[in-house]
N, C-alpha and C positions, 0 to 999 in steps of 0.2 A: 449599326453604329459602332462608330471606330472606338477606337483603345483610347480611354483619357488619358492613361500613364504617359502614353506618348508627347506627352505636350511638358512633362516632368522631368525633372533631375533627379533621378532616383538608384538607390544601388538596392541589388536582395541582401539582407544580412542575418547575423545570427544562426540558428540553427540550421536553414536550408543550404547553407555554406559549410558551416562545419560538417555536416553528414555526407554533402557530397565529397567532400577530402578524405573522408573514412571510408569511401565506397560504397555508404548507406544512400538509400534513396531519402529524395527531399521531401519531407512530410511537410514542417512548416515552413511555409516561404511567408516571410516577413518584409517589407521593406521599408527603408529609410528615407525621407524625401527634403531635398536640399536647398532654402532657396525660393521658398512659399509658403503662404500660409496660410488660415484655415478657410479664407472667405474664398481664396482660390481654387481650394479643393474641391469647396462646396458647389462652385462655378461649372466645377469639372465633373459631376455629379456624383461623387464621392459621399457618402451619409459619414455622418462624425459618430462615432460611438465612446459614452462616458465622458463625462464632463472634466475630471481633472487633467486628463492627458488629450495630445492631439492628435487622436487616432483615428483614422477611417476607412470606412471599407470599398473596396472595387465596385464597383457598380454592375461590372459583369462577371469578373472571377471572387469574388468576395473576398479576395486576400486583403490581411491588414497595410494599412500605410500610414507611418507615422512620422509627422514634423519632426525632423531633428531638432533635438534639447539638450540643453544645457541642465544639469540639478546642482542646489546647494542645500546642505544639510541647516534645517531651523529648528529640528526640536527632535525632540528623542524618538525612537520608534522606525518601523519601517515605514512609514507615512510621512513623516517629518523633513519634508523636501518642499523647497521653492523649485519650480518649474520654469525655464525660458524656452521659447520656440519661435524665437526671433528669425528674420531673413538671413541674419548673417551668421548663424551658428553653423560650422563647417563639419565634414562629415567626421575628422579625426575626434573633432570636442563629441560629438555624440557618441563615437566608439569608444572613449576614453571611460565615459560613464557604466560601461558594461561588466558584466561582473568577472568573466573569466577570460582570459585571452583567446582561447578555442571559438569562446562567442563573439568576438570584437572583429569578426574579418566581413569586408564588405566586398561584392561583386558589382562591377557593373554590366549593362546588356553585352557589350564587347565579350564579356567572359574576365577580363581583368581583374586582380584580386589588388584590394586594399588594406594592408596589412601591418597597421602601425605598431601595434604589441606583439609581434613576432607568434600568433598564433598558428602559422601552418608549423614554425618550429617545436611547439609543443603537442601538436597532434602527432607529427613523428616521432616524437620521444615519449609520446604516451603519457603526458603530464597536465595536470589539472589546475591553472596558477593563475593568481588573482592578475586583475590591469594594471590596480593603482593602489595606494594607501587608503584610497576613499572607501576602498571593500567593506573598511571598519563600519562606515556609516550605518548600514542596510544590516540589521541582524536576519532579514530573513536570508540573507546569502548564505549562512551558515548551511539552514535543510537545504537550498537550492544544491550545493555543491556536493553535499550527500549524496543527494539524490542523481548527480551526474554520475558521482562515484560507481553508483548501483547500477547504473545504466552502460558503463564502459569497463565496470571491472574484467568481463570476461574478454576485453580487448585489451586488459594488462595496462589499464591506465591509474598512476598515482597521484594523491595530492601532494605539490610539492610542500618541501618541508617550511617555508617561510609563511606560504597559504595557512596551514597547520596552526600555525601560531597566530597570526591574525585570527582566525577561528577560536582559537583558546581566549583571547581578548576579548572577542563580543562574546563569548560567555561568561567571562568573567565578570566583565560591565553590568549586566544584569538587564540590556537592551531584548533580551530573549524574551522577558516577559512583558513585551509590549505586541508582541506578535498575537495575531486574533487567533481564537480557535479555529475559526473556519478556515484560514489561511494555513495552520498546521496541520488541519488533517488532509486539507486538498493537496499537500505537498506528501505528507506521507502515505496517501493514496496512490498519488505520482507513483511515489518509490514502490510502492507493493505491486505495481505494474511491469515493475522494470526488469531485466534480465536476471539481478543479482541482488533483490531487497533486502536481504540480510546486511548489504555491505552499507546499505544506509544507515542503520542503527548502529553499526562497526565505526564508523566516523562519526557519529553523534557522541559516542563512547570516547573516541581516542582527541576529540576537542573539547570535551567534558562538559557538552550539551545534555548529553541523554539525561543526565539528574534532573536539568530545568524542563524538558519538552517531555518526555517520558519517565518521570519518576518511579511507576509502577513497574516500568522493563529494569530501570537501573536498582531495585531494591533487590532482584533477582541475582545481583551480582555475590560471589562468594558466598551464597546457598549453598551447602552441599546436599547431597543425594545420595543413595543408596549405590555402591560402586558395583553391585551385582546386576543392579536395574540398567546404570546411570556409569557406566566406564568412561564416558567423553568429559565428566566434570560436574561443575556448580550448575544451577538453575539457568543461568542467562545462557551458559554453552550451549545446555540444551536445547531451550528456546531461539537460538540462533542458528541451530541445526535442524528444528522441526520449520522455521521458515524455510530452508534450502529445500528440504523434503518436500513440503507444501509446492515449492516452486518445480519441482522436477515433475509434480503431480498434475499441475491445471495452472493457467494462468487466472481465472476465478478469482479475485484480489478478497472477495469472502473468506475464501478457505484460508488464503493467507494473511489474513486480520484475524483469523481463528487461531492461526499457527502463534501469533506473534502474541495473543493474551492466554493462551490454554491453562499456563501453570503459574499465573499470577497469584494465585492463592497460596504457595508455597513461600512467598514473603511473608507471611503472618504464625508459619509455623512455630512454634515456642521452641528456643533453643534446646532446652532439655529434651524433646522430641527427635532431633537431628539425628542421624540423616533421614530418618521418617519421614514423611509427611501424611499422616492420617487425617482424609478428609478436606485437603487441601482443595480439590475437585468442589468442594461447597464452598470453602473461604473464599474463593476467588470471586465468586459472582457478583461478589457487592464491589470490589473491587472492578470489575470491568463495567458495570452498572457506572460508576462515579465518572471512569475514563470516558464511555460515551458522554456521560451528561455534560462533561468538561469541554468534548472537542466537538457537541452536538452531531455526534457520529450517527448515520443513518439506523432504521430500525432492522433493516435488513441485512446490517453487518453486526449488527449488537444480537440479533435473534440466532443466528449461526454459531458466533461467538459463545454465546451463554450456553447453549448445545455441546457445543464440544467440549469447551470448561468441564460442565457439569456431569456430562455422562460419558468421556473418553474411557474411566476405568472401566464400566458396564461393557461396553461397545470393545474393549479388548478383552473380555472372557465370555463374550456371546455364544461360543461352541458350547460352554459349561452350563449355561443359564436356562433355568427351567422355563417352561411354557408362557408360564403368569408374567414370569418378568420379562421376557420377550416382548409381550403384551404391553405392557405398562412401559416398556423404552419404546416403542412405535408410537404410544399414545402420546407420552410426552415428547416428542418429535413433531407431534401432530400430524403426522405421516398421511393417513387417510383424508386430510383435507390439504395439505400440502407437503404431496411427494416428492416437488423438487425438490426438499430438503435432504431426503434421504442420500444424495450421492454425494452433496456440500458435506454433509454430517459426517460421512464414512472417509471420504477423503481428508479431513480436519484428523480425525484418530489416526488416519492409515499414516498421516505425517508425523502424528506423534510417535507412533512404534516404529518408523524406520529413522526418527531423527534421533540417534542415539549412538554409543560405540562408534564404529567408522562411518555411520552415515548411509552404507551401502543401499542399494536398492532393494525392496524386501516384496514378497508378496503379501498380501493382508485378505484371508480367507475371509474373514468377518465383514470385511466390505460387501461381498457377492453375497454371504448367507443373509446378511440382514434385509437385502433386497428381495432373496427369494421369501423370507418371511413373511414380508410386506407383500408378495404377490400373491401367495395363498389365502392370508388374510382378507385381501382386498377381494378376492374371486369369489368371495362366497356368495350361496344363493340366499338372495332375500328377497324373492318372489312371494311367498307365502306372510311376508310382512307387510306387504303393500296395503291390502286394504284389511289387516286385524283389526278388528275393533280392541284394540288394548291401549295403555296411556302410553305415551312418551318414552316415559322411565323405564316401563316393561320392555317397549321393543328394545332401546339401548341396552338392557341385560342382555337379551337375548342375542343382539348381534355380537357382543361381547364375549358373550358363551360360543356361538360358531367359531369365532375367529380364535378363540383358543383352541380349540379342537382342531380347527386347520392346523394352527403352528403343532400343535402337540402330533397330529398324523405325520404332518413334512419333517419333525423331530425324529422320531420314530422309526420314517422309513428311509432316512438319510443316514442317521446317527451308526459310526462303526462300531459293532458291538466288541464289549470289552473281551479279552479272553480267558477264559474259564480257570 
């Protein structure tokens, strides 16, 4: 089968062009098609996806081919646009509707670049700049720019001051309220997978969007903490540092999300108790549940977040805990059925311990110790219980006792004797 795209006037656009100019792999290859209509695309074997936009999948490569389009704002929100995909829509018109200049560059099949908005210059100068004043028509662009800032922060990209001003205008307009929970979470999840996810939240704060998108996080700003434990400053600064620590430990977005929300309960501490935050870990659980409900966040993220938030102080003291408390912690983690949670929980707690002071990498003995406690408790011999004619409750009691004995034996064998 010959390549049907050879019959089209099309250009590679967006992320693939941008990343190739940055010397990065071309991961997302999207094409814009000029001078054709939907019936021609279908006749050539392209499969249309979605009803709102003229986007088609290549029958061989699966890459996306979109008809060039014009957009006109007709209602509030990020979906309030009228779209035209007529044959006479030009490449320049299509590029003009894009968010950032670095995303508004096209490349033809010969490798020539079409760059009407000087995106190449902004790439060289490491600037995230809006294409036109129409930028303010789409509130989703606040999150997208914040996400690009998180992606390219390590490459020294900065948001143009005039673009940040437009983002503030969007925040002040009330348009952010039109964003669907699913879209907010998807952009956040994408940001958590970037190289510097903490920058996503810094940008949202800088353009006054954080209080609208994540009021739970914004509420931590200015909340004091004990300086002997948290010389870095308030609870918001600590939270960003914990995200950075989690990023240094793992790419798993479940751990990074748990870092984001682990201290939300500090916002509920009565002022007369500041800078202490007694029981903040328990206060935070209801906030996390409401946040996850609001953004419709999957249970795999909620579960780890609740465990880290609720048990991180216990985990920090693991070397001091009585065997009974260790077993109680393992049961709260549901470790004997969900052993995969152990490393995720341990990394979330490690991030909290590391995300303070100067944020330097630290060892976290509790992480390895928890895994050893689980190993010995899980390896107990239950052969005699298989055919025992006793109730399920009695078996459960015996299993718990054997696990407790195994943990106690391991602790006694490994604990450093105290000097006389």
